N, C-alpha and C positions, 0 to 999 in steps of 0.2 A: 711532443710535450705541450705546445699551446692548446691542442685539442683536449688533452687530458686535463689541463688546468681549468679549462672551461666547464668540464663535466664532473669533476671530482674535487672535493676539498682536500687539504694537504694530508690529513690523516689517511684518507682513502687512497690517495696517490702513493703514499709510502707503503701501504699494505700491498697494493698492486705491484709496485716495483720490487718489493721484497719477495713476493710470491713468484715473480718472473725471474728472480735471481739477479736483478739489476744492482749494480754497485755505484750508481750515480747517474745524474743527467746534467746536460749543459744546454745553454741557450746563448749563442754567439751573435751579438748585435754587430752585424757587418758595418752598418753605416756609422754607428756610434763607437765602434772599435772597443766594445766592452764584452767581457765574458761573465755570464751569470750561471751559477751552479747551485745544486742542492747540497744539503748537509753531507750526504754520502760522498759526493764528488770531492767536496772540500776536505773531508776527513782523509780520504784516500790520497789526495795530493798535498796534504799537510798545509792547506790554506787556512788563514784565520777565519773562524766561523762566527765571530761576534755579530757581524751585520752582513749577511750574504746579499741583501738587496742592493748594496752599492756596486756589486760586481767587481771584476778584476781586470787587469791588463790581459789582452788576448794571448800574450806570450805564456801566461800561466797554464794554458792548455797543454803545452809540451813539457812542463816542468818535471813531472814524475815519469815520463816515458823513458824507457831504457835507451841509453845512448846509441846502441846499435840499431834500434828501430826508429829513432827520432827522424832521420832524414827521409825515410820512406813515408812516414805519417805527415811530415811537413808538405811533401809533394801532393799527397792525397787531399789534405786540407786546402791547399792552394787551389786545387781544382774545384772544391766546393765553394770557395769564396769567389771563384770566377763564374759560378753558375751551374756546376755539375749537379745532377739531380739527387744521387744517392751516395752515401758513404757507408762502407761495410769493410772493416779491416780488423785483423787480429794483431795485437802487439803486446809487449811486456811493459809493465810499470813497476817501479820500485816503491813499495809502501813505506810509510814513516818508520816501521820497525826494521826496514832493510830487506824484507822478504820480496822475492820476485814473483809477481802474479801475472797471469795471462788474462787479457781483457779482449772482449769483442765489442768494438765500437760500431754502433749503427746510427746513422743520422740522415737528415735530408736538408735540402736547401729550399728556402721560402722566397718567392719572387713577388715583386710589386706589380702594379698594373702595366708597367713598361717592361716586364720580364727581366728586371734587374734583381740580382740576389740581395736581400736585405737581412736575412737571418739564417743561421745554420744551427739546427737543434738535433739532439740525439741522446742515446743511452749508452752507458757502459755496462756490460754483463760479464761477470767473473766466470771464465771458462777454464780456470786452472785445473780443476778436478778432471774435466773432460780431456784436457791435454795430457794429464798424467795417466788417465785411463787409456788413451790412445797409445801412449808409449808402452804401457803394460801389455796392451793388446798386441802391439808390434812385436814385443819380446816373446809373448806367448805364441804368436804365429811363427816367429823364427825358430823357437825351441821345438814346436810341433811340426815344422816343415810345411806350413799351410800358407799359401799366397792368396790374396784377395784381388778382385777386379770388379770394375763397374763400367759398363758401356751404354751409351745412349744412341738410339737409332739416328743415323744420318751423320754422325761425327766421324772424323778420321782418326781420332785418338782414343785411348782407353785409360781411365784412372786405375793405377795399379799400386800395390805395396812393394816394398823392397824385396820381400821374400818371393813374390811373383817373379820379379826380374832374376833373382838368383836361381830359381828352379829352371828357368828357360835359358840360363847362361847369358843374360843380357845385362848391360850396364845399368846400375840402379838409377831409377827415375820415378817421378810421381805420375807421369803420363808417358805412354808409348804409342807410336803410330800403329794402327791396325795391321798394316802390311809388315812392319817389323816383327810383330808377334807371330803372324801366320807364316813368316819366312822360315821359322825354325822347325816347322812341321816336316816330317819325312814325306817322301813322294807317295801320293795316293791317299794320304790322310785327309779327312774332312777338315774344313776351316775351324779353327779354335774360336775366332770372332768373325761374324758376318762382315763381308766387304762390299762397299758400294752403296749408294743411296737407295737403290731398288732391291737390295738383298732382303730376302724373307727371313723372319726370325726363326730360330730353331724351335722345335716342338717342346724341348726340355733342355736343361743344361747338364744332362748326364753324359756319360761317355768317357772313353779312355783314348789317348792319342800318343803316338810315338813321335818323339821330337829328336832333332839333332841339335844339341845345345849350341848357342851362338859363340861361346868363348872357347870351348875345347872340342866341339863337334862330337861329343859323346852322345850315343843313342840312349834315351831314357823313355820310360812310359810315364805319362802324366794323366791323372784322373781329373775330370771337371765335374763340379756339382754346383747347383744353385737354382735360381728361378728366373723365368721370363715374365717381366712385369709390363703389362700393356697400359697405355694412357687411357684415361677415362673415356675419351671420345673415340678411341680405337685408331687414332692417326699415327701413333708411334709406339715404341716399346723401349724398355731398359733391360739389360742383362746384369744380374747381380749374383756373383758366385765366388767359388774358391777353386784352387787347383792344388794338388799334392802329388808327390812322387809315389808310384805304385810299382816301380821296377822290380823290387824284391818280391812283391806278391805275384807279379807276372812270372818271374823265374820259378817261384814255388809252384805255380799252376802248371808251368811247362814240365817241371820235374814230376809232378803228380800224373800228368798225362803220359809221360814216358813210362812211369812205373805201371800205369794202367795197361798200356799196350804190351808191356813185357809179361805181366802176370795173367793177362787174359788167356794165354795159351797154357798156363800151368794150373791156376786155381780159379775156377769159374765162380761169378757175379759178385768173392771179396769185393766185387763191384760196389755193393751197397755200402760196405765199410769205407771204401775210398770216397764215395759220394758224401758220406757223412763227414769225413775229414775235410773235404773241400768246403762243405757248408759251414763247418765249425770255423775254418780259416776265414771264410768270407764274413761270417758274423763277427768274428773277433776283430777283423780289419775295420768293419763299420763302427763297432763299439769304440775302438781305439780312436778313430778319426773324430767321432762326435765328442768323445770324452776330452780329447785334446782341445777342441774348440770351445767347450762349455765349462768344464770343471775348473780350469785355471783362472777364469775371469768372472765366473758366476757370482762370487762373493762381492767383488767390487761393483759389478754391474747391478746387482739387486740392491746394494746400499744406495747407489745413485737413484735407482727407480723409487726407493722408499722416500728419499728426499723430494724427488720431483712430484710423485703422486701425493705425498703428504702436504707439500706446499701448495699445490694446485687445489687440493681438497679444502684446505683452510681458506685460500683466497675465494673459492666459490662460496663457502659459508659466510664470509664477511663482506662479500660484494653486495651492496644494496640493490634492491629491485629497480631503483630509479637510475642506476648507473647505465652507462653506454652499453646497449645489448651486444655490441661487437666484442666487448671485453669478456662477457659471459660465454659467448660462442667460442672465443679463442681459448678460454680456460677449459671448456668442455672438450674441445678438440685435443688439447694437450693431454687431458686425462685419458681419452680414448687411445691415443697413441702410446702412452705409458702402459696402459693395461694390455695392449697388443704385444708390446715388448716383453712384459712380464709373462704372458701366456706362452710366448715363443720360448723363453728360457725354461719355463716349467716343462714344456713338451720335450725339449732337447735333453734335459736332465732325466726325464722319465724314460726316454729311449735308451740312454746310456746307463740306466739303473743307478743313478746317483740321486734320485728324488727320495727324500726320507719318507718312509711309510710308517703308519701308526696302526698295525694290524690288531684286530680284536675279533672276538666271536661274533659272527653276523648271521642273522636269520634271513636267508635268501628270499623266501616268499614275502616276508614283511618288507624287505628293501625294495623288491620289484613293485609291490603294491604302492609303496610310498612314491615311486617314480611315475606312476600312471599319469598324474596331472601334468608333470613336466614333459612327458612324451607326447601327450595330446597337444600341448602348446607348441611343441617343436616340429611335429610331423604334420604335413598337410592333410586336410580332410579327405583328399582323394585316396588316401592309403588307410586300409583297415588294420587296426592294431589289435593283436591278441597276446595276452600275457598268461602263461600257464605254469604254475609252480605249486605242487601239492604240499600238504603239511608234512609228508614223510621225507621231504628233502632234508639232508643233513645240514647241520650248522657248519659254516666254513670259517677259516681264519684269513682275514683280509682287511685292508684299510677301506672302510665303507665309503668314504668320500672319493677316494681314487677309483673304487669300483663303480660308483655312480658315473664319474667322468668317463670311464672306459666304455660303459654300456651306452651312454649318451653319444659318444663318438661313433660307435658301431651303428646306432640307430640313425644318426645323421647321414652316414655313408650309405646305408640302405635306402633312406629317403632319396638321396641324390641319384641312386641307381634306378629309381622308378619315377622318371619325370612325368609319365602319363598316368601314374597311380598304380596301385597294386595292393599287396598284403604284406604286413610285417608281423612276424611271430617270434615272441621271446619265451623260451621254455627253459626249465631247469630239471635236471635228472641226476640221480646218484650214479657214479661210475667208479668201478674198482679196476685198476690196471695192475695185473700180476707181473708184467714185464715192461721194461722201458719202451714207450711208444716213440719210434723214430719218425722223423719227417721224411716225406717223399719229395721228388722233384716238383710235384704239383701241390705240395703242402709244406711250404718253407717255414713252418712255425718252430722248428727245432724239436729236440727230444723232450718228452715229458716223463719224469721219473715214475717208477712204480709206486702205487699207493692208492688211497681213497680220495676221491674228488667229487665235487659237484660241478657238472658241466652245464654252463649257461649258453644256450644256442640262440643266436640272432639270425633269423632266416628271412630272406626277402625273395620276391618274385621279379627281380629286376633284370637288367641287361646281362649280368654275369661277366665272367672274365675267361680269357684263353690261358693256356699253360704258360706262355711267355710272361703275361701280366702277373699271373699268380706267383711266379718266381721272384717278383720284385716288390710285392705289395708291402713288405715290411722294411724296405729300404728307406732310410731317411730322405725326405724331400721328393720321393717318388709319388706322383699323383696322376690319376687318369682324368681329373677334372680340368675344366678350362682354366687358362691362365687367370690368376687373380681370385679364383674361387676355392683355393685350397693350398695349404702349405706342404702337404705331403708328409705331415708328422702325426696324423691321427692314428693310423694303424701302428706306426712305429711306437707311439706312446703306449697303446694297448699291449703291444708285444713286450715292451720293457716292464710294464706293470705286472703282467702275468708271470714273467720269468722271475722278477724280483720278489714276487709273492710266494715263490716256491712251486708254481704250477706251470701252465703252458697254454698254447693256443694252437688250434687247428682250423684250416679253412678249406672249403670245397666249393667249386664253382664251375659252371659251364656256360658258354655264350648262349644267351637267350633262355637259360633255365634257372637263373637266380644264383644266389650265394648263401652259404651257411658258414658262419664264424662261430666256433665253439671255444669258449673261455673256460679253462680248467683251473679250479682253485681248490687248495687242499682242505680236507675235512678237519674240523676242530672238535676236540672232546669237551671243550668248555661250554658253558651255557651262554646263549646269545644275550648281549646287552640290550637294555631298553632302547628303542629307537628314539631318535632325536625329536620326532614330532609328538611323542608322548610325554616329553619332559616339559615342565612349566617354564616358560621363558621368564628370565629375571630382568629387572630394570637395568639399563646399561650405565646409568650415572652412578658416581661414587660420592663419598663424603670426605672432608679433610681429615677425619679421624682414621681413615683407611690409608695408611702410609705405604708408598711403593718406592723401592730403591731401584733406580734405572742405572745399569752399567753398560756402557757402549764406548768403544775407543774412537769411533768416527764422530767428530764434533757435530757435524750437521745432522746426522741421523739421531744423535742423542738429543739435540735441541728440539727437533720435531717431535720425538717421542714424549719428552718431558712436557712440552707445550700442549700436546694433545691430551695427555692424562690430566693436566691441570684444568684444561677446558672441560673435561668430563667430571670435575669436582673432586679429584683425589688429592691427597697430600703427597708431594713428590720430593725426593732428594735424589741427587745424581752423582755419579762417579765415572771417571774416564778409564779406570782399570781395576783389576781385582784387589790390589793392595789397598787402594783408597776406599773401596767398597767395604772391606773388612774393618777398616778404621771407623767408618760411619756406623756400622752395625754396633761396634763397641761403645761409641759415644752417644748414640741416639737414645733419648730418654724413654720414648714410647716404643713398644714392640713394632717391628716392621711386618706388615701383613703379606707383602709379596716382593720377591726378588725377580726383577726382569733383566736378563743379561744376554749379551751377544755370546755366541758359542766360540767363534774364532777371534781371539784377542792375543796381543803380545804378552810374553812373560807368564801369565796365568790364564788358562782357558776358562770358558764359562762353566764347564763341568767341574773343574777343580775348585772354582770359586763357590759353586753351589754346595759341594761337599763340606768345605771349610765353614761356610755360612751356617749350614744346618747343625754343625757341631756347636756353634756359638748360640744359635737360637733354634731349638728343637721345634719341629712342626712347621717351619717356614715354607710357604708355598713358593715354587720356582717356575718361572716361565722363560724358556729359551727363545731367542730370535736368531735367525741366520739366513743368509742368502745361499750358503753352500756349506753344509755341516761336515763334509768329509766323514771321518769315523769318530768324531769327538763324542757324540751322544747316540750313535747308532752302530749296529753291527750287522753285516750282511744286508745292508740297505734298509734295516728296520730300526725304528726308534727303540731305545732301551725301555724296559718296563717301567711305567710310572712317569716317564718323561713327557712334558707338555711343550710343544713347539709352535711358535707363530712364525711361519715362513715369511721372508722378505721377498718382494715388497708388500707391505700391508697398508690398508687404508685406515682412517680413523674408526670406521664402522667395525672392521675386523678386530682392531685393537680393543675397542670398547666391549665387544661381545666376548672375546677370549678372556680378558681380565676379569670381567664380571662373573664368568663361568667358574674360574678358579677360586675367586674370593667367596663365592656362595656355596662351595662344597663343604 
């Protein structure tokens, strides 16, 4: 706090604290035995705010802390007053309204020239929503049967969830010794967690393990998935992953094997049909596992990311160039982290086919031509790029933005497979399938229904893959890249997009002979729309006469959205639910130009609100926002016709562009 006060005026300080989610700051004068706080701290603690410069008795610091947490915090503060360096504790406070809030207190001790503590300063950050989200995540993990773990190289214990303990039949705990975890493995099984300071990290966190549960000695099969994260300097690593029970799937596989052995002597290579059933079962299991992990919490997670990204975006815009450059760097790093989290959620939803698509008629040659500059910027000059799509190529039905993402993912994979350079060729061809095209063991893309398609081939001259690798390329989190250079979700996302679009994907590869990935997308009888680069871009600013009604049940998301739209110059009114929004439509004197509503809300959904609102005001433009739409505005994974969606999390730039686009139609 002293450093901030020296570099920022009070208004700037408040803006930074607000952007960081701070709920107050304190400055404890140890020598003078006085506590100085800002207005946020005083308001939270119900302290008189007439003259904060006079300070308060130091006992006021503990005034609002929950009685059950107060002894623990008193001990921690006593350590700071005695000269401890850092203070970082989470505890509950009781607000003046009686609500119980979770706070993260972070502070430090300041020493004089004799190394004696003279001041104790710090910040309070409201982490109530994070705590609630963690609880919801815990419930989701328990309901889905998914346990989480995190292990750091060289430590003797592992941070685990309660569901992790339950799956292994161990007593619930936040941390477990590595040896206790590995002790439940059946004889001959590889270690679940590396043991010993010299233990080498696993190549990946895949695999299935047979365990003999600690509490009842029941034998079960456990699958492990996740990532191996190496330190920047290569000196250590972390394991971050999940486990879940696959005993039933193992029994099903055993039953299928028995059936195969029996029928081989009676009805020859039905073999292909059985393999198809096994593949369908494996794909269904993968889809179910990813869906359990993402679908249930995506709505809340993307709401939180919207608040974080929006607040950081506003803080960046309002931070003066003369401010401490460390503040700008911190805000930039926060934005990058939030964007990576949003991209991860997007890819998981895409693989599990829960990503909302906006399919339309697409001219493939035109789309590929428009991607040329992007491909040239993304692919190294050591790789020759060829794009070949004749004018006779059929129009397809697909989401153009998701198609561009899928092709870019395939191009980046091809680039990484040619570290010494090579050739990348992207071609399009018309293809009619008279019968369903089934996947082979070396082509795990699944069946492609009969019909007319445009096949977009992405061909490289890279290192290629063997049959074992080909059988896993679409598995979530599977990657052949080095640790830290890939999430293993790129091809999984492309696979999910192709299937959700009504098409499919095929892959062919040999070691040393390169790889060909063929994306099959269904033919459309509609005329292709005008490409986005041919449209004239409109100014993104609005005017007060353009009134927008924002409906959002999450107070923080609504506050950010309303503030951003007002900064863009629009007239804005807000409502927390559908009933209030309909009342505002009836009372507002001037016509409302745009209804911007969340999809998933209690009592009345966004789609129900839009229907009733258009009955009251014909021609009202509607923009939906959502972090996870379920089936409210889409069917079969596709947005209903005429529906406009701004997915969460969104930045101020995304918001400005989409709103302007709708108002200018």
